DOLO-256608 format. One record per residue (C-alpha): residue in one letter; y, x, z. Coordinates in nm, 2 decimals, decimal comma. Layout:
{torro: a	c2: Y	c1: X	c3: Z}
...
//
This chain:
{torro: x	c2: 13,84	c1: 9,19	c3: 11,77}
{torro: x	c2: 13,54	c1: 9,03	c3: 11,94}
{torro: x	c2: 13,21	c1: 9,14	c3: 11,79}
{torro: x	c2: 12,98	c1: 8,86	c3: 11,68}
{torro: x	c2: 12,61	c1: 8,85	c3: 11,75}
{torro: x	c2: 12,37	c1: 8,60	c3: 11,59}
{torro: x	c2: 12,10	c1: 8,48	c3: 11,83}
{torro: x	c2: 11,80	c1: 8,32	c3: 11,66}
{torro: x	c2: 11,52	c1: 8,15	c3: 11,85}
{torro: x	c2: 11,35	c1: 7,81	c3: 11,85}
{torro: x	c2: 11,35	c1: 7,79	c3: 12,23}
{torro: x	c2: 11,68	c1: 7,61	c3: 12,32}
{torro: x	c2: 11,67	c1: 7,70	c3: 12,69}
{torro: x	c2: 11,61	c1: 8,07	c3: 12,61}
{torro: x	c2: 11,90	c1: 8,07	c3: 12,36}
{torro: x	c2: 12,13	c1: 7,90	c3: 12,62}
{torro: x	c2: 12,05	c1: 8,16	c3: 12,89}
{torro: x	c2: 12,08	c1: 8,47	c3: 12,67}
{torro: x	c2: 12,40	c1: 8,33	c3: 12,51}
{torro: x	c2: 12,56	c1: 8,30	c3: 12,85}
{torro: x	c2: 12,47	c1: 8,66	c3: 12,94}
{torro: x	c2: 12,61	c1: 8,80	c3: 12,61}
{torro: x	c2: 12,93	c1: 8,60	c3: 12,63}
{torro: x	c2: 12,98	c1: 8,73	c3: 12,98}
{torro: x	c2: 12,96	c1: 9,08	c3: 12,83}
{torro: x	c2: 13,24	c1: 8,99	c3: 12,59}
{torro: x	c2: 13,05	c1: 8,92	c3: 12,27}
{torro: x	c2: 13,11	c1: 8,62	c3: 12,05}
{torro: x	c2: 12,77	c1: 8,45	c3: 12,00}
{torro: x	c2: 12,66	c1: 8,21	c3: 11,73}
{torro: x	c2: 12,31	c1: 8,06	c3: 11,74}
{torro: x	c2: 12,04	c1: 7,95	c3: 11,50}
{torro: x	c2: 11,70	c1: 7,78	c3: 11,57}
{torro: x	c2: 11,51	c1: 7,87	c3: 11,25}
{torro: x	c2: 11,49	c1: 8,16	c3: 11,01}
{torro: x	c2: 11,63	c1: 7,95	c3: 10,73}
{torro: x	c2: 11,94	c1: 7,86	c3: 10,93}
{torro: x	c2: 11,98	c1: 8,22	c3: 11,03}
{torro: x	c2: 11,99	c1: 8,33	c3: 10,66}
{torro: x	c2: 12,26	c1: 8,08	c3: 10,59}
{torro: x	c2: 12,47	c1: 8,20	c3: 10,88}
{torro: x	c2: 12,43	c1: 8,57	c3: 10,79}
{torro: x	c2: 12,56	c1: 8,49	c3: 10,44}
{torro: x	c2: 12,86	c1: 8,32	c3: 10,58}
{torro: x	c2: 12,96	c1: 8,54	c3: 10,88}
{torro: x	c2: 13,00	c1: 8,91	c3: 10,95}
{torro: x	c2: 12,77	c1: 8,99	c3: 11,24}
{torro: x	c2: 12,76	c1: 9,32	c3: 11,43}
{torro: x	c2: 12,40	c1: 9,24	c3: 11,53}
{torro: x	c2: 12,12	c1: 8,99	c3: 11,49}
{torro: x	c2: 11,89	c1: 8,92	c3: 11,79}
{torro: x	c2: 11,59	c1: 8,72	c3: 11,67}
{torro: x	c2: 11,26	c1: 8,60	c3: 11,79}
{torro: x	c2: 10,95	c1: 8,68	c3: 11,57}
{torro: x	c2: 10,74	c1: 8,37	c3: 11,63}
{torro: x	c2: 10,92	c1: 8,06	c3: 11,50}
{torro: x	c2: 10,82	c1: 7,76	c3: 11,30}
{torro: x	c2: 10,86	c1: 7,79	c3: 10,93}
{torro: x	c2: 10,99	c1: 8,13	c3: 10,84}
{torro: x	c2: 10,89	c1: 8,39	c3: 11,11}
{torro: x	c2: 11,14	c1: 8,65	c3: 11,23}
{torro: x	c2: 10,99	c1: 8,93	c3: 11,03}
{torro: x	c2: 11,01	c1: 8,74	c3: 10,71}
{torro: x	c2: 11,37	c1: 8,65	c3: 10,79}
{torro: x	c2: 11,45	c1: 9,01	c3: 10,88}
{torro: x	c2: 11,32	c1: 9,13	c3: 10,55}
{torro: x	c2: 11,54	c1: 8,88	c3: 10,36}
{torro: x	c2: 11,84	c1: 8,98	c3: 10,56}
{torro: x	c2: 11,77	c1: 9,35	c3: 10,50}
{torro: x	c2: 11,74	c1: 9,29	c3: 10,12}
{torro: x	c2: 12,08	c1: 9,11	c3: 10,12}
{torro: x	c2: 12,26	c1: 9,35	c3: 10,36}
{torro: x	c2: 12,08	c1: 9,68	c3: 10,42}
{torro: x	c2: 12,33	c1: 9,78	c3: 10,69}
{torro: x	c2: 12,27	c1: 9,48	c3: 10,91}
{torro: x	c2: 12,12	c1: 9,57	c3: 11,24}
{torro: x	c2: 11,85	c1: 9,35	c3: 11,37}
{torro: x	c2: 11,67	c1: 9,35	c3: 11,71}
{torro: x	c2: 11,35	c1: 9,14	c3: 11,72}
{torro: x	c2: 11,19	c1: 8,99	c3: 12,02}
{torro: x	c2: 10,84	c1: 8,87	c3: 12,09}
{torro: x	c2: 10,62	c1: 8,75	c3: 12,37}
{torro: x	c2: 10,31	c1: 8,80	c3: 12,16}
{torro: x	c2: 10,10	c1: 9,10	c3: 12,04}
{torro: x	c2: 10,19	c1: 9,06	c3: 11,67}
{torro: x	c2: 10,09	c1: 9,42	c3: 11,58}
{torro: x	c2: 10,09	c1: 9,39	c3: 11,20}
{torro: x	c2: 10,42	c1: 9,19	c3: 11,19}
{torro: x	c2: 10,59	c1: 9,44	c3: 11,42}
{torro: x	c2: 10,47	c1: 9,74	c3: 11,22}
{torro: x	c2: 10,60	c1: 9,58	c3: 10,90}
{torro: x	c2: 10,94	c1: 9,53	c3: 11,06}
{torro: x	c2: 10,94	c1: 9,89	c3: 11,19}
{torro: x	c2: 10,84	c1: 10,02	c3: 10,85}
{torro: x	c2: 11,14	c1: 9,84	c3: 10,70}
{torro: x	c2: 11,40	c1: 9,97	c3: 10,95}
{torro: x	c2: 11,43	c1: 9,71	c3: 11,22}
{torro: x	c2: 11,64	c1: 9,86	c3: 11,49}
{torro: x	c2: 11,42	c1: 9,77	c3: 11,79}
{torro: x	c2: 11,15	c1: 9,53	c3: 11,90}
{torro: x	c2: 11,18	c1: 9,40	c3: 12,26}
{torro: x	c2: 10,91	c1: 9,23	c3: 12,46}
{torro: x	c2: 10,97	c1: 8,89	c3: 12,62}
{torro: x	c2: 11,04	c1: 8,81	c3: 12,90}
{torro: x	c2: 11,34	c1: 9,03	c3: 12,83}
{torro: x	c2: 11,47	c1: 9,28	c3: 13,08}
{torro: x	c2: 11,84	c1: 9,23	c3: 13,08}
{torro: x	c2: 11,92	c1: 9,59	c3: 13,15}
{torro: x	c2: 11,71	c1: 9,70	c3: 12,86}
{torro: x	c2: 11,85	c1: 9,43	c3: 12,63}
{torro: x	c2: 12,21	c1: 9,52	c3: 12,70}
{torro: x	c2: 12,14	c1: 9,89	c3: 12,66}
{torro: x	c2: 11,97	c1: 9,83	c3: 12,33}
{torro: x	c2: 12,26	c1: 9,62	c3: 12,20}
{torro: x	c2: 12,51	c1: 9,89	c3: 12,30}
{torro: x	c2: 12,31	c1: 10,16	c3: 12,13}
{torro: x	c2: 12,25	c1: 9,95	c3: 11,82}
{torro: x	c2: 12,63	c1: 9,91	c3: 11,78}
{torro: x	c2: 12,68	c1: 10,29	c3: 11,78}
{torro: x	c2: 12,37	c1: 10,44	c3: 11,63}
{torro: x	c2: 12,20	c1: 10,42	c3: 11,29}
{torro: x	c2: 11,85	c1: 10,33	c3: 11,42}
{torro: x	c2: 11,64	c1: 10,35	c3: 11,73}
{torro: x	c2: 11,33	c1: 10,57	c3: 11,72}
{torro: x	c2: 11,01	c1: 10,50	c3: 11,53}
{torro: x	c2: 10,72	c1: 10,66	c3: 11,71}
{torro: x	c2: 10,37	c1: 10,74	c3: 11,58}
{torro: x	c2: 10,11	c1: 10,75	c3: 11,84}
{torro: x	c2: 9,79	c1: 10,94	c3: 11,73}
{torro: x	c2: 9,51	c1: 10,90	c3: 11,98}
{torro: x	c2: 9,15	c1: 10,77	c3: 11,97}
{torro: x	c2: 9,17	c1: 10,61	c3: 12,31}
{torro: x	c2: 9,24	c1: 10,24	c3: 12,22}
{torro: x	c2: 9,33	c1: 10,14	c3: 12,57}
{torro: x	c2: 9,58	c1: 10,42	c3: 12,61}
{torro: x	c2: 9,73	c1: 10,34	c3: 12,27}
{torro: x	c2: 9,78	c1: 9,98	c3: 12,38}
{torro: x	c2: 9,94	c1: 10,09	c3: 12,70}
{torro: x	c2: 10,17	c1: 10,33	c3: 12,52}
{torro: x	c2: 10,27	c1: 10,06	c3: 12,27}
{torro: x	c2: 10,35	c1: 9,83	c3: 12,56}
{torro: x	c2: 10,56	c1: 10,09	c3: 12,75}
{torro: x	c2: 10,75	c1: 10,22	c3: 12,45}
{torro: x	c2: 10,81	c1: 9,88	c3: 12,30}
{torro: x	c2: 10,95	c1: 9,76	c3: 12,63}
{torro: x	c2: 11,18	c1: 10,07	c3: 12,62}
{torro: x	c2: 11,31	c1: 9,94	c3: 12,28}
{torro: x	c2: 11,12	c1: 10,17	c3: 12,05}
{torro: x	c2: 10,92	c1: 10,08	c3: 11,74}
{torro: x	c2: 10,56	c1: 10,21	c3: 11,76}
{torro: x	c2: 10,28	c1: 10,27	c3: 11,50}
{torro: x	c2: 9,93	c1: 10,37	c3: 11,61}
{torro: x	c2: 9,67	c1: 10,59	c3: 11,44}
{torro: x	c2: 9,32	c1: 10,63	c3: 11,60}
{torro: x	c2: 9,21	c1: 10,94	c3: 11,40}
{torro: x	c2: 9,37	c1: 11,24	c3: 11,25}
{torro: x	c2: 9,34	c1: 11,15	c3: 10,88}
{torro: x	c2: 9,50	c1: 10,81	c3: 10,94}
{torro: x	c2: 9,79	c1: 10,97	c3: 11,12}
{torro: x	c2: 9,84	c1: 11,20	c3: 10,82}
{torro: x	c2: 9,82	c1: 10,91	c3: 10,57}
{torro: x	c2: 10,07	c1: 10,72	c3: 10,77}
{torro: x	c2: 10,31	c1: 11,01	c3: 10,78}
{torro: x	c2: 10,28	c1: 11,04	c3: 10,40}
{torro: x	c2: 10,40	c1: 10,68	c3: 10,36}
{torro: x	c2: 10,66	c1: 10,64	c3: 10,64}
{torro: x	c2: 10,92	c1: 10,85	c3: 10,81}
{torro: x	c2: 10,89	c1: 10,88	c3: 11,19}
{torro: x	c2: 11,12	c1: 11,01	c3: 11,46}
{torro: x	c2: 10,86	c1: 11,12	c3: 11,71}
{torro: x	c2: 10,49	c1: 11,20	c3: 11,71}
{torro: x	c2: 10,28	c1: 11,16	c3: 12,03}
{torro: x	c2: 9,97	c1: 11,36	c3: 11,93}
{torro: x	c2: 9,64	c1: 11,38	c3: 12,11}
{torro: x	c2: 9,50	c1: 11,73	c3: 12,04}
{torro: x	c2: 9,14	c1: 11,60	c3: 12,03}
{torro: x	c2: 9,11	c1: 11,36	c3: 11,74}
{torro: x	c2: 8,82	c1: 11,25	c3: 11,52}
{torro: x	c2: 8,83	c1: 11,33	c3: 11,14}
{torro: x	c2: 9,10	c1: 11,60	c3: 11,16}
{torro: x	c2: 9,17	c1: 11,81	c3: 11,47}
{torro: x	c2: 9,50	c1: 11,77	c3: 11,65}
{torro: x	c2: 9,65	c1: 12,11	c3: 11,56}
{torro: x	c2: 9,57	c1: 12,06	c3: 11,19}
{torro: x	c2: 9,72	c1: 11,71	c3: 11,21}
{torro: x	c2: 10,04	c1: 11,86	c3: 11,36}
{torro: x	c2: 10,07	c1: 12,12	c3: 11,09}
{torro: x	c2: 10,01	c1: 11,88	c3: 10,80}
{torro: x	c2: 10,25	c1: 11,62	c3: 10,94}
{torro: x	c2: 10,51	c1: 11,88	c3: 11,01}
{torro: x	c2: 10,48	c1: 12,00	c3: 10,65}
{torro: x	c2: 10,55	c1: 11,64	c3: 10,54}
{torro: x	c2: 10,83	c1: 11,58	c3: 10,79}
{torro: x	c2: 10,98	c1: 11,91	c3: 10,91}
{torro: x	c2: 11,24	c1: 11,74	c3: 11,14}
{torro: x	c2: 10,98	c1: 11,53	c3: 11,32}
{torro: x	c2: 10,96	c1: 11,60	c3: 11,70}
{torro: x	c2: 10,61	c1: 11,62	c3: 11,84}
{torro: x	c2: 10,50	c1: 11,57	c3: 12,20}
{torro: x	c2: 10,14	c1: 11,69	c3: 12,25}
{torro: x	c2: 9,91	c1: 11,50	c3: 12,49}
{torro: x	c2: 9,57	c1: 11,62	c3: 12,61}
{torro: x	c2: 9,31	c1: 11,56	c3: 12,88}
{torro: x	c2: 9,18	c1: 11,91	c3: 12,84}
{torro: x	c2: 9,47	c1: 12,14	c3: 12,91}
{torro: x	c2: 9,26	c1: 12,44	c3: 13,03}
{torro: x	c2: 9,01	c1: 12,41	c3: 12,74}
{torro: x	c2: 9,29	c1: 12,38	c3: 12,48}
{torro: x	c2: 9,54	c1: 12,63	c3: 12,63}
{torro: x	c2: 9,53	c1: 12,85	c3: 12,32}
{torro: x	c2: 9,58	c1: 12,55	c3: 12,09}
{torro: x	c2: 9,87	c1: 12,42	c3: 12,29}
{torro: x	c2: 10,03	c1: 12,76	c3: 12,28}
{torro: x	c2: 9,99	c1: 12,78	c3: 11,90}
{torro: x	c2: 10,15	c1: 12,43	c3: 11,86}
{torro: x	c2: 10,44	c1: 12,52	c3: 12,09}
{torro: x	c2: 10,49	c1: 12,84	c3: 11,91}
{torro: x	c2: 10,51	c1: 12,64	c3: 11,59}
{torro: x	c2: 10,79	c1: 12,42	c3: 11,73}
{torro: x	c2: 10,61	c1: 12,14	c3: 11,91}
{torro: x	c2: 10,85	c1: 12,00	c3: 12,16}
{torro: x	c2: 10,63	c1: 12,00	c3: 12,48}
{torro: x	c2: 10,30	c1: 11,88	c3: 12,60}
{torro: x	c2: 10,17	c1: 11,64	c3: 12,87}
{torro: x	c2: 9,84	c1: 11,61	c3: 13,04}
{torro: x	c2: 9,63	c1: 11,30	c3: 13,08}
{torro: x	c2: 9,63	c1: 11,07	c3: 13,27}
{torro: x	c2: 9,99	c1: 11,03	c3: 13,14}
{torro: x	c2: 10,27	c1: 10,95	c3: 13,38}
{torro: x	c2: 10,44	c1: 10,68	c3: 13,18}
{torro: x	c2: 10,77	c1: 10,71	c3: 13,36}
{torro: x	c2: 10,80	c1: 11,08	c3: 13,27}
{torro: x	c2: 10,68	c1: 11,01	c3: 12,92}
{torro: x	c2: 10,95	c1: 10,75	c3: 12,87}
{torro: x	c2: 11,21	c1: 11,00	c3: 13,01}
{torro: x	c2: 11,09	c1: 11,26	c3: 12,75}
{torro: x	c2: 11,11	c1: 11,01	c3: 12,46}
{torro: x	c2: 11,46	c1: 10,90	c3: 12,57}
{torro: x	c2: 11,56	c1: 11,27	c3: 12,58}
{torro: x	c2: 11,43	c1: 11,32	c3: 12,23}
{torro: x	c2: 11,61	c1: 11,01	c3: 12,11}
{torro: x	c2: 11,94	c1: 11,12	c3: 12,26}
{torro: x	c2: 11,91	c1: 11,47	c3: 12,12}
{torro: x	c2: 11,83	c1: 11,36	c3: 11,77}
{torro: x	c2: 12,14	c1: 11,13	c3: 11,77}
{torro: x	c2: 12,39	c1: 11,38	c3: 11,93}
//
């Protein structure tokens, strides 16, 4: 039986192009141009997946996602955006959106994300804890493009507070943080979420050798030195995601 995908976007040309790609891959595709229309269609059809833009007139994609989730908690939704809608994206991630993809879409990433969403419970939700705002922005961009949901904390206490309120799959942790030092942040978050995987990052590997060793002895996954090689980081994150779902 052909799996059905609901494609939601107010951009007609975009919908037509993505619909063609998905149909070539063997999916049945229905389309909606507003959040309100999408809600009606979800109530009437059994979709394997919803692929939906965030920024739409009237009801935005996150509002629509939350209503869909309330009506059908098992429905898998991938959101798309060309804008830096940080608060909206984090709200969606906190409520279990499967992934958020950046426009313009990379077709290889899109298809890989759709295939994964059909077979897995949820894509990874990553907490980045670092006081370097530019690096955090870069990490958010790279990881979101890779299909992951990302939350950011710029000091140790904020990271701990966020871990008290939300479950994460991976922690990217700078070892030099204001408010609470990185090793203490790791220990306190690990106590809250024992299954959480942590990748340490530092620009002071020699100075913090003992601290790195302590964290690794306490089950931190690995560490990376700054400046980060983003391609290698994404490989590690993908590795963690595959391991956690195997």
